[in-house]
C-alpha positions as CSV (number, residue, x, y, z in Angstrom):
1,S,0.0,0.0,0.0
2,D,0.9,3.6,-0.3
3,S,1.2,4.1,3.5
4,Q,3.5,1.0,3.7
5,A,5.7,2.4,1.0
6,A,6.0,5.7,2.8
7,H,7.1,4.0,5.9
8,D,9.7,1.9,4.1
9,E,11.1,4.7,2.0
10,Q,12.3,6.6,5.0
11,P,15.3,5.2,6.9
12,P,15.4,5.4,10.7
13,T,17.7,8.4,10.5
14,S,18.4,10.3,7.2
15,G,22.0,9.6,5.9
16,L,23.9,12.6,4.9
17,I,27.2,10.8,3.7
18,P,27.6,10.5,-0.1
19,P,27.3,7.0,-1.6
20,V,31.0,6.2,-2.1
21,P,32.2,7.1,1.4
22,S,29.0,5.2,2.7
23,L,30.2,2.2,0.9
24,L,33.7,2.5,2.4
25,L,32.1,2.7,5.9
26,I,30.2,-0.5,5.2
27,A,33.4,-2.1,3.9
28,A,35.2,-1.0,7.1
29,W,32.5,-2.7,9.2
30,M,32.7,-6.0,7.2
31,A,36.6,-5.8,7.5
32,L,36.2,-5.7,11.3
33,V,33.8,-8.6,11.1
34,L,36.2,-10.7,9.1
35,I,39.1,-9.8,11.3
36,G,37.1,-10.8,14.3
37,A,36.3,-14.1,12.7
38,V,39.9,-14.9,11.8
39,L,41.1,-13.9,15.3
40,A,38.4,-16.2,16.8
41,S,39.5,-19.1,14.8
42,H,43.0,-18.7,16.0
43,R,42.1,-17.9,19.6
44,W,39.6,-20.8,19.9
45,P,40.6,-23.4,17.3
46,D,38.4,-26.1,18.9
47,R,35.2,-24.0,18.4
48,K,34.9,-24.7,14.7
49,E,31.5,-22.8,14.3
50,L,32.5,-19.6,16.2
51,S,34.3,-17.7,13.5
52,R,31.5,-18.5,11.0
53,K,28.8,-17.4,13.3
54,I,30.7,-14.1,13.9
55,V,30.5,-13.5,10.0
56,H,26.9,-14.7,10.1
57,I,25.8,-12.2,12.8
58,G,28.1,-9.3,11.9
59,T,26.7,-9.3,8.3
60,G,23.2,-8.5,9.4
61,P,23.7,-4.9,10.5
62,V,25.0,-4.0,7.1
63,V,21.4,-3.7,5.8
64,L,20.6,-1.3,8.7
65,L,23.7,0.7,7.8
66,A,22.8,0.8,4.1
67,W,19.2,1.9,5.0
68,W,20.5,4.7,7.3
69,L,23.1,5.8,4.8
70,Q,20.5,5.6,2.0
71,I,22.6,3.5,-0.3
72,P,20.9,3.4,-3.7
73,A,20.0,0.1,-5.4
74,M,22.5,0.8,-8.1
75,L,25.3,0.5,-5.6
76,A,23.7,-1.9,-3.1
77,V,22.8,-4.7,-5.5
78,P,26.2,-4.9,-7.3
79,T,28.0,-4.9,-4.0
80,A,25.8,-7.8,-2.6
81,L,26.4,-9.8,-5.7
82,L,30.1,-9.2,-5.6
83,A,30.1,-10.3,-1.9
84,T,28.2,-13.4,-2.9
85,L,30.7,-14.2,-5.6
86,I,33.5,-13.7,-3.2
87,A,31.8,-16.1,-0.7
88,L,31.4,-18.7,-3.5
89,I,35.2,-18.4,-4.4
90,N,36.1,-18.7,-0.7
91,H,33.8,-21.7,-0.3
92,R,35.7,-23.4,-3.1
93,W,39.3,-22.5,-2.4
94,R,39.2,-21.5,1.3
95,L,41.1,-18.3,0.9
96,L,39.7,-17.3,4.4
97,P,39.3,-20.7,6.1
98,G,37.9,-19.1,9.2
99,V,34.8,-18.1,7.4
100,E,34.1,-21.6,6.2
101,D,35.4,-23.3,9.3
102,V,32.4,-25.7,9.7
103,Q,32.4,-29.4,10.5
104,R,29.8,-30.2,7.8
105,F,29.2,-29.7,4.2
106,S,27.4,-26.4,3.8
107,Y,26.6,-23.8,1.2
108,G,25.4,-21.5,4.0
109,T,27.7,-18.5,3.3
110,V,26.8,-18.5,-0.4
111,A,23.1,-19.0,0.2
112,Y,23.2,-16.1,2.8
113,G,24.7,-13.8,0.2
114,L,22.4,-14.9,-2.5
115,A,19.3,-14.3,-0.2
116,I,20.5,-10.7,0.6
117,S,21.1,-10.1,-3.1
118,L,17.6,-11.3,-4.1
119,L,15.9,-9.2,-1.4
120,L,17.8,-6.1,-2.5
121,I,16.8,-6.7,-6.1
122,L,13.2,-7.2,-5.2
123,F,12.7,-4.6,-2.6
124,W,15.5,-2.1,-2.3
125,P,15.3,0.9,-1.4
126,H,11.5,1.5,-1.4
127,H,10.7,-1.4,1.0
128,A,14.0,-1.4,3.0
129,A,12.2,-2.6,6.1
130,V,11.2,-5.8,4.2
131,V,14.9,-6.5,3.5
132,C,15.9,-5.9,7.0
133,S,13.2,-8.2,8.4
134,G,14.5,-11.2,6.5
135,V,18.2,-10.5,6.9
136,L,18.1,-9.5,10.6
137,V,16.0,-12.6,11.6
138,M,18.5,-14.8,9.9
139,A,21.6,-12.9,11.2
140,F,20.6,-12.7,14.9
141,G,18.0,-15.5,15.2
142,D,19.9,-18.3,13.5
143,G,23.3,-17.0,14.5
144,L,22.6,-16.8,18.2
145,A,20.5,-20.1,18.1
146,G,23.7,-21.9,16.9
147,L,25.9,-20.4,19.5
148,M,23.4,-21.0,22.4
149,G,22.5,-24.5,21.1
150,R,26.1,-25.5,21.5
151,A,26.9,-23.5,24.7
152,V,23.9,-24.7,26.8
153,P,23.2,-28.5,27.1
154,S,19.7,-29.5,26.3
155,A,17.7,-32.2,24.6
156,S,18.5,-32.5,20.9
157,W,17.5,-34.3,17.8
158,G,18.8,-34.8,14.2
159,L,17.3,-33.6,11.0
160,W,19.0,-34.0,7.6
161,G,22.3,-34.7,9.3
162,Q,22.0,-31.5,11.5
163,R,21.8,-31.5,15.3
164,K,19.0,-29.3,16.7
165,S,18.4,-28.6,20.3
166,V,15.7,-27.2,22.6
167,V,17.8,-24.2,23.7
168,G,18.9,-23.4,20.1
169,T,15.2,-23.7,18.8
170,L,13.9,-21.5,21.6
171,T,16.6,-19.0,21.0
172,M,15.6,-18.8,17.3
173,A,12.0,-18.2,18.1
174,L,12.6,-15.6,20.8
175,V,15.2,-13.6,19.0
176,S,13.2,-13.7,15.7
177,L,10.3,-12.2,17.7
178,I,12.4,-9.5,19.3
179,V,13.9,-8.6,15.9
180,L,10.5,-8.3,14.2
181,S,8.9,-6.4,17.2
182,S,11.9,-3.9,17.2
183,L,11.6,-3.4,13.4
184,A,7.8,-2.7,13.8
185,A,8.6,-0.2,16.5
186,L,11.4,1.4,14.4
187,T,9.1,1.9,11.4
188,D,6.0,2.9,13.5
189,Q,4.1,0.0,11.9
190,P,1.0,-1.2,14.0
191,V,1.7,-5.0,13.5
192,A,-0.6,-7.4,15.5
193,W,1.2,-9.6,17.9
194,I,-0.3,-12.8,16.3
195,T,1.4,-11.7,13.0
196,L,4.8,-11.2,14.6
197,V,4.5,-14.6,16.5
198,S,3.4,-16.4,13.3
199,I,6.2,-15.2,11.3
200,S,8.8,-16.0,14.1
201,L,7.4,-19.6,14.4
202,L,7.5,-20.0,10.6
203,A,11.1,-18.8,10.6
204,T,11.9,-21.2,13.4
205,A,10.3,-24.1,11.6
206,L,12.3,-23.4,8.4
207,E,15.5,-23.1,10.4
208,Q,15.0,-26.7,11.4
209,L,15.2,-27.7,7.8
210,S,18.8,-26.5,7.5
211,G,20.4,-29.2,5.3
212,W,23.5,-28.0,3.4
213,G,22.9,-24.5,4.8
214,L,19.9,-23.8,2.7
215,D,18.0,-22.2,5.6
216,N,20.2,-19.2,4.9
217,L,18.2,-18.8,1.8
218,S,14.7,-20.0,2.8
219,V,14.4,-18.2,6.1
220,P,15.3,-14.6,5.0
221,I,13.3,-14.9,1.7
222,T,10.2,-16.3,3.5
223,V,10.3,-13.9,6.4
224,A,10.7,-10.9,4.1
225,L,7.8,-12.0,1.9
226,C,5.6,-12.6,5.0
227,W,6.6,-9.1,6.3
228,R,5.7,-7.5,3.1
229,W,2.3,-9.3,2.7
230,L,1.2,-9.5,6.4
231,T,2.1,-6.2,7.7
């Protein structure tokens, strides 16, 4: 609707920095995330998923930065596609092994980049909140679920060769709800609680089906589409 578009077209705070310096700022953020991942892989070599989760979680705020800085689609989309290509190259040749330091076969980093690229192509910049809903639920919900599921012992089960736990699943659901509620408040959208809960539970269900890391594609795309249609 027109009112929805009006909400999404306005960033939380208007960016005043020109596009090129804005991209450099985003690049600096991602450089810090990658440095953190590499340092974590050296500091805690036995925690194989930690460095990957740092990249996973740290990538999420990039869409908020891009929204605040008002990065146009003509810059955002090629940048996301380039990052996805780099992720694909790194997946194949392990130029940054810390980013792919995972104890299972997974296309997760590539799928994550592809999901962000598709959302930018479909919705950026007029529906930036739609992009943020999908990316931030995946970044924080799935990222923290993986960390908490390993850190806190609880009952677990296997699906498609993946281990899922009660703590990890509850973390995914709760963090997803917090992210979507915060986004609704940020954009001044009167979203019903049943809608927020429903989208969070759907994201949690899809996260269970995470064979080969494909939840990094299914969760953000589905959450974003639900946010667009249901709010």
